[in-house]
Backbone as JSON Lines, residues from 0, in Angstrom:
{"i":0,"aa":"X","n":[-15.53,-4.2,-0.42],"ca":[-14.39,-3.89,-1.27],"c":[-13.24,-4.85,-0.96]}
{"i":1,"aa":"X","n":[-13.08,-5.25,0.35],"ca":[-11.99,-6.17,0.69],"c":[-12.17,-7.51,-0.01]}
{"i":2,"aa":"X","n":[-13.39,-8.06,0.03],"ca":[-13.63,-9.36,-0.61],"c":[-13.38,-9.27,-2.1]}
{"i":3,"aa":"X","n":[-13.87,-8.2,-2.72],"ca":[-13.68,-8.01,-4.15],"c":[-12.2,-7.88,-4.48]}
{"i":4,"aa":"X","n":[-11.47,-7.1,-3.69],"ca":[-10.04,-6.91,-3.94],"c":[-9.29,-8.23,-3.81]}
{"i":5,"aa":"X","n":[-9.62,-9.0,-2.79],"ca":[-8.96,-10.3,-2.62],"c":[-9.26,-11.22,-3.79]}
{"i":6,"aa":"X","n":[-10.5,-11.22,-4.23],"ca":[-10.88,-12.06,-5.37],"c":[-10.13,-11.64,-6.62]}
{"i":7,"aa":"X","n":[-10.05,-10.34,-6.87],"ca":[-9.35,-9.86,-8.06],"c":[-7.87,-10.23,-8.02]}
{"i":8,"aa":"X","n":[-7.26,-10.12,-6.86],"ca":[-5.84,-10.47,-6.74],"c":[-5.65,-11.95,-7.05]}
{"i":9,"aa":"X","n":[-6.5,-12.8,-6.49],"ca":[-6.36,-14.24,-6.74],"c":[-6.57,-14.56,-8.21]}
{"i":10,"aa":"X","n":[-7.58,-13.97,-8.82],"ca":[-7.85,-14.22,-10.23],"c":[-6.69,-13.74,-11.08]}
{"i":11,"aa":"X","n":[-6.13,-12.57,-10.75],"ca":[-5.01,-12.04,-11.53],"c":[-3.77,-12.9,-11.38]}
{"i":12,"aa":"X","n":[-3.55,-13.45,-10.2],"ca":[-2.39,-14.33,-10.02],"c":[-2.52,-15.6,-10.85]}
{"i":13,"aa":"X","n":[-3.74,-16.12,-10.91],"ca":[-3.97,-17.28,-11.78],"c":[-3.72,-16.87,-13.23]}
{"i":14,"aa":"X","n":[-4.21,-15.69,-13.59],"ca":[-3.98,-15.19,-14.94],"c":[-2.51,-14.99,-15.23]}
{"i":15,"aa":"X","n":[-1.73,-14.59,-14.22],"ca":[-0.29,-14.39,-14.42],"c":[0.39,-15.69,-14.77]}
{"i":16,"aa":"X","n":[-0.11,-16.77,-14.2],"ca":[0.47,-18.07,-14.52],"c":[0.23,-18.42,-15.99]}
{"i":17,"aa":"X","n":[-0.91,-18.01,-16.5],"ca":[-1.23,-18.26,-17.91],"c":[-0.57,-17.22,-18.8]}
{"i":18,"aa":"X","n":[-0.53,-15.96,-18.33],"ca":[0.1,-14.88,-19.07],"c":[-0.73,-14.4,-20.23]}
{"i":19,"aa":"X","n":[-0.33,-13.25,-20.76],"ca":[-0.92,-12.76,-21.99],"c":[-2.01,-11.73,-21.81]}
{"i":20,"aa":"X","n":[-2.1,-10.86,-22.82],"ca":[-3.07,-9.78,-22.82],"c":[-4.5,-10.29,-22.89]}
{"i":21,"aa":"X","n":[-4.72,-11.43,-23.53],"ca":[-6.08,-11.98,-23.64],"c":[-6.6,-12.32,-22.25]}
{"i":22,"aa":"X","n":[-5.78,-12.95,-21.41],"ca":[-6.21,-13.29,-20.06],"c":[-6.49,-12.02,-19.26]}
{"i":23,"aa":"X","n":[-5.64,-10.98,-19.4],"ca":[-5.87,-9.73,-18.7],"c":[-7.23,-9.17,-19.07]}
{"i":24,"aa":"X","n":[-7.53,-9.12,-20.36],"ca":[-8.79,-8.56,-20.85],"c":[-9.97,-9.37,-20.35]}
{"i":25,"aa":"X","n":[-9.88,-10.69,-20.37],"ca":[-10.99,-11.53,-19.89],"c":[-11.25,-11.31,-18.41]}
{"i":26,"aa":"X","n":[-10.19,-11.22,-17.61],"ca":[-10.36,-11.0,-16.17],"c":[-10.97,-9.63,-15.93]}
{"i":27,"aa":"X","n":[-10.49,-8.61,-16.63],"ca":[-11.03,-7.25,-16.47],"c":[-12.52,-7.22,-16.81]}
{"i":28,"aa":"X","n":[-12.89,-7.82,-17.94],"ca":[-14.31,-7.84,-18.35],"c":[-15.17,-8.57,-17.34]}
{"i":29,"aa":"X","n":[-14.69,-9.7,-16.83],"ca":[-15.47,-10.47,-15.84],"c":[-15.68,-9.65,-14.57]}
{"i":30,"aa":"X","n":[-14.64,-8.99,-14.1],"ca":[-14.75,-8.18,-12.88],"c":[-15.69,-7.0,-13.1]}
{"i":31,"aa":"X","n":[-15.57,-6.34,-14.24],"ca":[-16.44,-5.2,-14.53],"c":[-17.89,-5.63,-14.68]}
{"i":32,"aa":"X","n":[-18.12,-6.79,-15.28],"ca":[-19.48,-7.31,-15.43],"c":[-20.09,-7.62,-14.07]}
{"i":33,"aa":"X","n":[-19.25,-7.97,-13.1],"ca":[-19.71,-8.26,-11.75],"c":[-19.95,-7.02,-10.92]}
{"i":34,"aa":"X","n":[-19.81,-5.83,-11.52],"ca":[-20.08,-4.59,-10.8],"c":[-18.89,-4.03,-10.07]}
{"i":35,"aa":"X","n":[-17.69,-4.45,-10.41],"ca":[-16.5,-3.99,-9.7],"c":[-16.1,-2.57,-10.06]}
{"i":36,"aa":"X","n":[-16.63,-2.0,-11.11],"ca":[-16.22,-0.69,-11.57],"c":[-15.23,-0.85,-12.71]}
{"i":37,"aa":"X","n":[-14.41,0.17,-12.93],"ca":[-13.39,0.12,-13.98],"c":[-12.19,-0.65,-13.45]}
{"i":38,"aa":"X","n":[-11.87,-1.78,-14.05],"ca":[-10.8,-2.65,-13.57],"c":[-9.68,-2.68,-14.6]}
{"i":39,"aa":"X","n":[-8.46,-2.5,-14.13],"ca":[-7.27,-2.61,-14.98],"c":[-6.33,-3.63,-14.35]}
{"i":40,"aa":"X","n":[-5.86,-4.56,-15.13],"ca":[-4.92,-5.57,-14.67],"c":[-3.74,-5.56,-15.61]}
{"i":41,"aa":"X","n":[-2.54,-5.51,-15.03],"ca":[-1.32,-5.54,-15.84],"c":[-0.45,-6.68,-15.33]}
{"i":42,"aa":"X","n":[-0.17,-7.63,-16.2],"ca":[0.67,-8.77,-15.87],"c":[1.92,-8.66,-16.74]}
{"i":43,"aa":"X","n":[3.04,-8.31,-16.11],"ca":[4.29,-8.11,-16.85],"c":[5.43,-8.78,-16.11]}
{"i":44,"aa":"X","n":[6.18,-9.6,-16.8],"ca":[7.38,-10.24,-16.23],"c":[7.12,-10.87,-14.88]}
{"i":45,"aa":"X","n":[5.99,-11.55,-14.72],"ca":[5.69,-12.27,-13.49],"c":[5.16,-11.39,-12.37]}
{"i":46,"aa":"X","n":[4.97,-10.07,-12.6],"ca":[4.38,-9.21,-11.59],"c":[2.97,-8.84,-12.01]}
{"i":47,"aa":"X","n":[2.13,-8.6,-11.02],"ca":[0.73,-8.28,-11.28],"c":[0.4,-6.96,-10.61]}
{"i":48,"aa":"X","n":[-0.22,-6.05,-11.35],"ca":[-0.77,-4.82,-10.79],"c":[-2.25,-4.8,-11.11]}
{"i":49,"aa":"X","n":[-3.04,-4.43,-10.11],"ca":[-4.49,-4.4,-10.27],"c":[-5.0,-3.06,-9.76]}
{"i":50,"aa":"X","n":[-5.89,-2.44,-10.52],"ca":[-6.54,-1.22,-10.03],"c":[-8.04,-1.33,-10.31]}
{"i":51,"aa":"X","n":[-8.8,-0.82,-9.35],"ca":[-10.26,-0.82,-9.44],"c":[-10.71,0.6,-9.11]}
{"i":52,"aa":"X","n":[-11.57,1.15,-9.96],"ca":[-12.05,2.5,-9.71],"c":[-13.55,2.57,-9.94]}
{"i":53,"aa":"X","n":[-14.24,3.18,-8.96],"ca":[-15.66,3.47,-9.09],"c":[-15.82,4.97,-8.87]}
{"i":54,"aa":"X","n":[-17.05,5.46,-8.91],"ca":[-17.27,6.89,-8.64],"c":[-16.92,7.25,-7.21]}
{"i":55,"aa":"X","n":[-17.08,6.32,-6.27],"ca":[-16.88,6.6,-4.85],"c":[-15.49,6.28,-4.33]}
{"i":56,"aa":"X","n":[-14.77,5.36,-4.99],"ca":[-13.5,4.92,-4.4],"c":[-12.57,4.38,-5.47]}
{"i":57,"aa":"X","n":[-11.31,4.23,-5.07],"ca":[-10.32,3.61,-5.94],"c":[-9.41,2.74,-5.08]}
{"i":58,"aa":"X","n":[-8.85,1.73,-5.7],"ca":[-7.94,0.82,-5.01],"c":[-6.97,0.27,-6.03]}
{"i":59,"aa":"X","n":[-5.69,0.25,-5.68],"ca":[-4.67,-0.33,-6.56],"c":[-3.65,-1.07,-5.72]}
{"i":60,"aa":"X","n":[-3.17,-2.19,-6.25],"ca":[-2.13,-2.96,-5.6],"c":[-1.18,-3.45,-6.68]}
{"i":61,"aa":"X","n":[0.1,-3.43,-6.38],"ca":[1.09,-3.86,-7.36],"c":[2.42,-3.2,-7.1]}
{"i":62,"aa":"X","n":[3.12,-2.86,-8.15],"ca":[4.41,-2.18,-7.99],"c":[4.44,-0.94,-8.86]}
{"i":63,"aa":"X","n":[5.2,0.06,-8.41],"ca":[5.36,1.28,-9.18],"c":[4.09,2.1,-9.32]}
{"i":64,"aa":"X","n":[3.22,2.05,-8.32],"ca":[1.97,2.81,-8.37],"c":[2.21,4.28,-8.07]}
{"i":65,"aa":"X","n":[1.25,5.11,-8.41],"ca":[1.31,6.53,-8.1],"c":[0.73,6.78,-6.72]}
{"i":66,"aa":"X","n":[1.2,7.85,-6.08],"ca":[0.62,8.29,-4.82],"c":[-0.81,8.74,-5.13]}
{"i":67,"aa":"X","n":[-1.8,8.33,-4.33],"ca":[-3.18,8.7,-4.66],"c":[-3.42,10.21,-4.52]}
{"i":68,"aa":"X","n":[-4.29,10.72,-5.39],"ca":[-4.68,12.13,-5.3],"c":[-5.28,12.38,-3.93]}
{"i":69,"aa":"X","n":[-4.97,13.51,-3.35],"ca":[-5.54,13.89,-2.06],"c":[-4.66,13.54,-0.87]}
{"i":70,"aa":"X","n":[-3.63,12.73,-1.06],"ca":[-2.74,12.41,0.06],"c":[-1.79,13.58,0.26]}
{"i":71,"aa":"X","n":[-1.89,14.23,1.41],"ca":[-1.04,15.39,1.68],"c":[0.09,15.07,2.65]}
{"i":72,"aa":"X","n":[0.08,13.89,3.26],"ca":[1.19,13.5,4.12],"c":[2.43,13.34,3.23]}
{"i":73,"aa":"X","n":[3.57,13.8,3.7],"ca":[4.78,13.69,2.87],"c":[5.33,12.26,2.87]}
{"i":74,"aa":"X","n":[6.07,11.95,1.82],"ca":[6.76,10.67,1.7],"c":[8.25,10.93,1.5]}
{"i":75,"aa":"X","n":[9.1,10.23,2.23],"ca":[10.53,10.32,1.94],"c":[10.78,9.84,0.5]}
{"i":76,"aa":"X","n":[11.76,10.41,-0.15],"ca":[12.11,10.01,-1.51],"c":[12.62,8.59,-1.56]}
{"i":77,"aa":"X","n":[12.48,7.94,-2.73],"ca":[13.1,6.66,-2.98],"c":[12.28,5.44,-2.63]}
{"i":78,"aa":"X","n":[11.01,5.61,-2.29],"ca":[10.17,4.46,-1.98],"c":[9.36,4.01,-3.17]}
{"i":79,"aa":"X","n":[8.79,2.81,-3.06],"ca":[7.93,2.28,-4.11],"c":[6.53,2.09,-3.54]}
{"i":80,"aa":"X","n":[5.55,2.78,-4.15],"ca":[4.16,2.67,-3.72],"c":[3.63,1.31,-4.18]}
{"i":81,"aa":"X","n":[3.16,0.5,-3.23],"ca":[2.68,-0.85,-3.53],"c":[1.17,-1.0,-3.36]}
{"i":82,"aa":"X","n":[0.55,-0.08,-2.63],"ca":[-0.89,-0.07,-2.44],"c":[-1.33,1.38,-2.36]}
{"i":83,"aa":"X","n":[-2.46,1.71,-2.98],"ca":[-2.96,3.08,-2.93],"c":[-4.46,3.07,-3.13]}
{"i":84,"aa":"X","n":[-5.12,4.05,-2.53],"ca":[-6.56,4.12,-2.73],"c":[-7.19,5.31,-2.07]}
{"i":85,"aa":"X","n":[-8.46,5.48,-2.4],"ca":[-9.26,6.56,-1.83],"c":[-10.66,6.04,-1.56]}
{"i":86,"aa":"X","n":[-11.32,6.71,-0.65],"ca":[-12.72,6.46,-0.36],"c":[-13.32,7.82,-0.04]}
{"i":87,"aa":"X","n":[-14.6,7.87,0.2],"ca":[-15.26,9.15,0.45],"c":[-14.63,9.9,1.62]}
{"i":88,"aa":"X","n":[-14.13,9.18,2.61],"ca":[-13.66,9.86,3.81],"c":[-12.16,9.7,4.09]}
{"i":89,"aa":"X","n":[-11.41,8.99,3.24],"ca":[-9.99,8.84,3.51],"c":[-9.22,8.49,2.24]}
{"i":90,"aa":"X","n":[-7.9,8.62,2.37],"ca":[-6.97,8.26,1.31],"c":[-5.85,7.46,1.97]}
{"i":91,"aa":"X","n":[-5.32,6.46,1.29],"ca":[-4.3,5.61,1.91],"c":[-3.25,5.2,0.89]}
{"i":92,"aa":"X","n":[-2.08,4.84,1.44],"ca":[-0.99,4.33,0.59],"c":[-0.06,3.48,1.46]}
{"i":93,"aa":"X","n":[0.56,2.5,0.82],"ca":[1.64,1.72,1.45],"c":[2.85,1.86,0.55]}
{"i":94,"aa":"X","n":[4.0,2.14,1.18],"ca":[5.22,2.42,0.43],"c":[6.35,1.59,1.02]}
{"i":95,"aa":"X","n":[7.14,0.94,0.18],"ca":[8.28,0.12,0.63],"c":[9.59,0.84,0.37]}
{"i":96,"aa":"X","n":[10.51,0.69,1.34],"ca":[11.86,1.26,1.28],"c":[12.86,0.18,1.65]}
{"i":97,"aa":"X","n":[14.12,0.37,1.31],"ca":[15.17,-0.56,1.75],"c":[15.24,-0.58,3.29]}
{"i":98,"aa":"X","n":[15.53,-1.74,3.85],"ca":[15.5,-1.92,5.31],"c":[16.48,-1.02,6.06]}
{"i":99,"aa":"X","n":[17.59,-0.64,5.42],"ca":[18.57,0.2,6.11],"c":[18.1,1.64,6.29]}
{"i":100,"aa":"X","n":[16.92,1.99,5.8],"ca":[16.41,3.36,5.94],"c":[15.42,3.51,7.1]}
{"i":101,"aa":"X","n":[15.25,2.46,7.92],"ca":[14.26,2.51,9.0],"c":[14.46,3.75,9.89]}
{"i":102,"aa":"X","n":[15.64,3.93,10.45],"ca":[15.91,5.05,11.36],"c":[15.68,6.4,10.7]}
{"i":103,"aa":"X","n":[16.1,6.52,9.48],"ca":[15.92,7.77,8.71],"c":[14.43,8.09,8.53]}
{"i":104,"aa":"X","n":[13.64,7.07,8.21],"ca":[12.21,7.29,7.96],"c":[11.47,7.62,9.25]}
{"i":105,"aa":"X","n":[11.81,6.95,10.35],"ca":[11.21,7.28,11.64],"c":[11.54,8.72,12.01]}
{"i":106,"aa":"X","n":[12.79,9.13,11.84],"ca":[13.19,10.52,12.14],"c":[12.44,11.51,11.25]}
{"i":107,"aa":"X","n":[12.26,11.16,9.98],"ca":[11.51,12.01,9.04],"c":[10.11,12.29,9.57]}
{"i":108,"aa":"X","n":[9.39,11.24,10.0],"ca":[8.02,11.43,10.48],"c":[7.98,12.03,11.88]}
{"i":109,"aa":"X","n":[8.97,11.81,12.71],"ca":[9.02,12.51,14.01],"c":[9.12,14.01,13.77]}
{"i":110,"aa":"X","n":[9.99,14.41,12.86],"ca":[10.14,15.84,12.53],"c":[8.85,16.41,11.95]}
{"i":111,"aa":"X","n":[8.27,15.7,10.98],"ca":[7.09,16.22,10.31],"c":[5.9,16.33,11.26]}
{"i":112,"aa":"X","n":[5.64,15.29,12.06],"ca":[4.48,15.34,12.96],"c":[4.66,16.39,14.06]}
{"i":113,"aa":"X","n":[5.89,16.64,14.47],"ca":[6.1,17.66,15.51],"c":[5.83,19.07,14.98]}
{"i":114,"aa":"X","n":[5.95,19.27,13.68],"ca":[5.68,20.58,13.07],"c":[4.26,20.69,12.52]}
{"i":115,"aa":"X","n":[3.52,19.58,12.46],"ca":[2.17,19.58,11.91],"c":[1.19,20.18,12.92]}
{"i":116,"aa":"X","n":[0.1,20.75,12.43],"ca":[-0.91,21.39,13.29],"c":[-1.7,20.41,14.13]}
{"i":117,"aa":"X","n":[-1.81,19.16,13.69],"ca":[-2.59,18.16,14.43],"c":[-1.81,17.67,15.64]}
{"i":118,"aa":"X","n":[-2.54,17.12,16.6],"ca":[-1.91,16.49,17.76],"c":[-1.71,15.01,17.43]}
{"i":119,"aa":"X","n":[-0.46,14.56,17.43],"ca":[-0.12,13.19,17.09],"c":[0.3,12.43,18.34]}
{"i":120,"aa":"X","n":[-0.23,11.22,18.52],"ca":[0.2,10.32,19.58],"c":[1.2,9.35,18.97]}
{"i":121,"aa":"X","n":[2.38,9.25,19.57],"ca":[3.46,8.44,19.03],"c":[3.7,7.22,19.92]}
{"i":122,"aa":"X","n":[3.96,6.07,19.3],"ca":[4.37,4.88,20.05],"c":[5.37,4.09,19.21]}
{"i":123,"aa":"X","n":[6.23,3.38,19.89],"ca":[7.24,2.53,19.24],"c":[7.22,1.17,19.89]}
{"i":124,"aa":"X","n":[7.57,0.16,19.12],"ca":[7.63,-1.18,19.67],"c":[8.68,-2.0,18.93]}
{"i":125,"aa":"X","n":[9.07,-3.09,19.54],"ca":[9.93,-4.06,18.86],"c":[9.6,-5.43,19.43]}
{"i":126,"aa":"X","n":[9.8,-6.43,18.61],"ca":[9.53,-7.8,19.03],"c":[10.53,-8.72,18.35]}
{"i":127,"aa":"X","n":[10.81,-9.84,18.99],"ca":[11.69,-10.85,18.42],"c":[10.85,-11.88,17.69]}
{"i":128,"aa":"X","n":[11.29,-12.21,16.47],"ca":[10.58,-13.22,15.7],"c":[11.6,-13.98,14.86]}
{"i":129,"aa":"X","n":[11.7,-15.27,15.1],"ca":[12.64,-16.13,14.36],"c":[14.06,-15.58,14.4]}
{"i":130,"aa":"X","n":[14.46,-15.07,15.55],"ca":[15.82,-14.56,15.71],"c":[16.04,-13.17,15.16]}
{"i":131,"aa":"X","n":[15.0,-12.52,14.67],"ca":[15.12,-11.16,14.15],"c":[14.35,-10.2,15.04]}
{"i":132,"aa":"X","n":[14.84,-8.99,15.18],"ca":[14.13,-7.94,15.89],"c":[13.34,-7.14,14.87]}
{"i":133,"aa":"X","n":[12.04,-7.12,15.06],"ca":[11.15,-6.36,14.17],"c":[10.71,-5.09,14.88]}
{"i":134,"aa":"X","n":[10.88,-3.97,14.19],"ca":[10.6,-2.67,14.78],"c":[9.35,-2.06,14.18]}
{"i":135,"aa":"X","n":[8.71,-1.22,14.98],"ca":[7.54,-0.51,14.5],"c":[7.38,0.83,15.2]}
{"i":136,"aa":"X","n":[6.92,1.82,14.47],"ca":[6.62,3.13,15.02],"c":[5.31,3.58,14.41]}
{"i":137,"aa":"X","n":[4.48,4.24,15.22],"ca":[3.23,4.74,14.67],"c":[2.84,6.06,15.3]}
{"i":138,"aa":"X","n":[2.18,6.86,14.49],"ca":[1.66,8.14,14.88],"c":[0.17,8.11,14.57]}
{"i":139,"aa":"X","n":[-0.66,8.46,15.57],"ca":[-2.11,8.46,15.4],"c":[-2.62,9.86,15.72]}
{"i":140,"aa":"X","n":[-3.47,10.39,14.86],"ca":[-4.11,11.68,15.08],"c":[-5.53,11.59,14.58]}
{"i":141,"aa":"X","n":[-6.48,11.67,15.49],"ca":[-7.88,11.57,15.13],"c":[-8.09,10.31,14.31]}
{"i":142,"aa":"X","n":[-8.54,10.41,13.06],"ca":[-8.79,9.23,12.23],"c":[-7.66,8.99,11.23]}
{"i":143,"aa":"X","n":[-6.51,9.6,11.43],"ca":[-5.37,9.44,10.54],"c":[-4.25,8.68,11.24]}
{"i":144,"aa":"X","n":[-3.41,8.02,10.45],"ca":[-2.31,7.26,11.03],"c":[-1.13,7.19,10.06]}
{"i":145,"aa":"X","n":[0.06,7.12,10.65],"ca":[1.3,6.87,9.92],"c":[1.97,5.71,10.63]}
{"i":146,"aa":"X","n":[2.3,4.66,9.9],"ca":[2.93,3.48,10.49],"c":[4.2,3.15,9.73]}
{"i":147,"aa":"X","n":[5.29,2.93,10.47],"ca":[6.57,2.54,9.88],"c":[6.96,1.22,10.54]}
{"i":148,"aa":"X","n":[7.16,0.18,9.72],"ca":[7.44,-1.15,10.26],"c":[8.45,-1.89,9.4]}
{"i":149,"aa":"X","n":[9.23,-2.75,10.05],"ca":[10.0,-3.73,9.28],"c":[8.97,-4.65,8.63]}
{"i":150,"aa":"X","n":[9.2,-5.05,7.4],"ca":[8.22,-5.9,6.74],"c":[8.9,-6.88,5.78]}
{"i":151,"aa":"X","n":[8.16,-7.9,5.46],"ca":[8.65,-8.93,4.54],"c":[8.25,-8.58,3.11]}
{"i":152,"aa":"X","n":[9.11,-8.9,2.19],"ca":[8.8,-8.72,0.77],"c":[8.44,-10.08,0.19]}
{"i":153,"aa":"X","n":[8.34,-10.15,-1.11],"ca":[7.96,-11.4,-1.76],"c":[8.99,-12.51,-1.52]}
{"i":154,"aa":"X","n":[10.19,-12.13,-1.07],"ca":[11.22,-13.13,-0.75],"c":[10.88,-13.9,0.52]}
{"i":155,"aa":"X","n":[9.93,-13.36,1.31],"ca":[9.59,-13.98,2.58],"c":[10.5,-13.54,3.72]}
{"i":156,"aa":"X","n":[11.49,-12.73,3.41],"ca":[12.42,-12.21,4.42],"c":[11.98,-10.81,4.85]}
{"i":157,"aa":"X","n":[12.28,-10.47,6.1],"ca":[12.02,-9.12,6.59],"c":[13.17,-8.24,6.1]}
{"i":158,"aa":"X","n":[13.05,-7.8,4.85],"ca":[14.15,-7.07,4.22],"c":[13.69,-5.74,3.63]}
{"i":159,"aa":"X","n":[12.67,-5.15,4.25],"ca":[12.17,-3.86,3.78],"c":[11.57,-3.1,4.95]}
{"i":160,"aa":"X","n":[11.36,-1.83,4.73],"ca":[10.61,-0.97,5.65],"c":[9.33,-0.59,4.92]}
{"i":161,"aa":"X","n":[8.21,-0.81,5.58],"ca":[6.93,-0.46,4.99],"c":[6.35,0.74,5.74]}
{"i":162,"aa":"X","n":[5.92,1.7,4.97],"ca":[5.26,2.88,5.52],"c":[3.81,2.82,5.09]}
{"i":163,"aa":"X","n":[2.9,2.85,6.07],"ca":[1.47,2.88,5.78],"c":[0.93,4.24,6.17]}
{"i":164,"aa":"X","n":[0.23,4.87,5.26],"ca":[-0.36,6.19,5.5],"c":[-1.87,6.11,5.32]}
{"i":165,"aa":"X","n":[-2.61,6.51,6.32],"ca":[-4.06,6.57,6.26],"c":[-4.47,7.97,6.69]}
{"i":166,"aa":"X","n":[-4.98,8.74,5.75],"ca":[-5.32,10.13,6.02],"c":[-6.82,10.32,5.89]}
{"i":167,"aa":"X","n":[-7.46,10.79,6.97],"ca":[-8.9,11.02,6.89],"c":[-9.13,12.32,6.14]}
{"i":168,"aa":"X","n":[-10.24,12.33,5.43],"ca":[-10.54,13.48,4.58],"c":[-11.28,14.53,5.3]}
């Protein structure tokens, strides 16, 4: 699935350079003919969203995505889902927030995991990179994880907080 997803993203980016619904349709048909499942590609105003769905799994990458069905971990309000998917044994999502919300989001998950029935192992880290301090916090429980990190956006700057959620089914 990783190789297929990478290929679809690259093909869609090339299609974005050309633009148009015809290119979207051609890319979707080619991917579906290759056994990728149901493929949807949306190229709008220079942004690309791609979703692939089969009977066993789903995967989407782009902007303004929906939280995947089955994800029961809470999300703080105001984020943008940029990656989402499901598989037979897990569900996952990546959500971006403004960088000034890092402390708030870490506190949100500290509170939630302390009240949750599962046993969560917590760790925090920070590192210096190009004169910036990059922070990270993670909670691990069995085969599930919550990760909160400073992250770079398409600008190439570390100007967002990314929350990664991986929930085992």
